[in-house]
C-alpha positions as CSV (number, residue, x, y, z in Angstrom):
1,X,110.9,98.0,104.9
2,X,107.5,97.7,106.6
3,X,105.6,94.5,106.6
4,X,102.3,94.4,104.9
5,X,99.3,95.1,107.1
6,X,97.3,92.0,108.1
7,X,93.6,92.2,107.6
8,X,91.0,90.7,109.9
9,X,90.5,87.6,107.7
10,X,94.2,86.9,107.5
11,X,94.5,87.2,111.3
12,X,91.5,84.9,111.8
13,X,92.9,82.3,109.4
14,X,96.3,82.4,111.2
15,X,94.6,81.9,114.5
16,X,92.5,79.1,113.1
17,X,95.6,77.2,112.1
18,X,97.3,77.8,115.4
19,X,94.3,77.0,117.6
20,X,92.4,74.6,115.3
21,X,89.1,76.5,115.9
22,X,86.3,76.7,113.4
23,X,86.0,80.0,111.4
24,X,82.7,80.8,113.0
25,X,84.2,80.4,116.5
26,X,87.0,82.9,115.8
27,X,84.5,85.3,114.2
28,X,82.3,85.1,117.3
29,X,85.3,85.8,119.5
30,X,86.1,89.0,117.6
31,X,82.5,90.0,117.5
32,X,82.4,89.6,121.3
33,X,85.4,91.8,121.7
34,X,83.8,94.4,119.5
35,X,80.5,94.3,121.3
36,X,82.3,94.7,124.7
37,X,84.1,97.9,123.3
38,X,80.8,99.3,122.0
39,X,79.4,98.9,125.6
40,X,82.4,100.9,126.9
41,X,84.1,97.9,128.5
42,X,87.9,97.6,128.7
43,X,89.4,94.3,127.4
44,X,92.6,93.1,128.9
45,X,94.6,90.4,127.3
46,X,97.6,89.7,129.7
47,X,100.9,89.9,127.9
48,X,99.2,91.0,124.7
49,X,97.6,94.4,125.4
50,X,94.6,96.3,126.5
51,X,91.7,97.6,124.3
52,X,89.4,100.4,125.4
53,X,87.4,103.3,124.2
54,X,88.9,106.8,124.7
55,X,86.5,109.7,124.9
56,X,87.6,113.0,123.5
57,X,85.9,116.2,124.8
58,X,84.7,119.0,122.7
59,X,87.5,121.5,121.9
60,X,88.3,124.6,119.8
61,X,90.3,124.1,116.6
62,X,91.3,126.1,113.6
63,X,90.3,125.8,110.0
64,X,93.6,125.4,108.2
65,X,92.5,127.3,105.1
66,X,91.0,130.4,106.7
67,X,92.5,130.3,110.2
68,X,89.0,130.8,111.7
69,X,88.2,129.1,115.0
70,X,85.9,126.1,114.8
71,X,84.3,123.8,117.4
72,X,85.4,120.2,117.2
73,X,82.7,117.9,118.4
74,X,83.3,115.4,121.2
75,X,84.1,111.9,119.9
76,X,85.0,108.4,120.9
77,X,88.0,106.4,119.5
78,X,89.4,102.9,120.0
79,X,92.6,102.9,122.1
80,X,95.2,100.1,122.2
81,X,97.9,99.7,124.8
82,X,100.5,97.1,123.9
83,X,101.5,94.6,126.7
84,X,105.1,94.3,127.8
85,X,105.4,90.7,126.7
86,X,104.3,91.5,123.2
87,X,106.4,94.6,123.0
88,X,109.5,92.7,124.2
89,X,108.9,89.9,121.7
90,X,108.7,92.3,118.8
91,X,111.7,94.4,119.9
92,X,113.8,91.4,120.8
93,X,114.2,92.5,124.4
94,X,112.7,89.3,125.9
95,X,114.1,88.4,129.2
């Protein structure tokens, strides 16, 4: 059974309890992370993971209904790489 997804507000509330920060401080921190990603910067949180923006080039695809070739526009997407410490903690492989 999968655990329910945690929304941004739930995550902020949990962090507030753990770090005893004000809600505005936690919100500002997340806004700062978002702004850095919008600028194309990579965010590295040692042991937790890395956040970056992946750029996908224009490519040729197929319309699934007609089978006709279509051009898929270039796009950007957020990319997250999980850090080893977090992965080990979740999987129970901590050394």
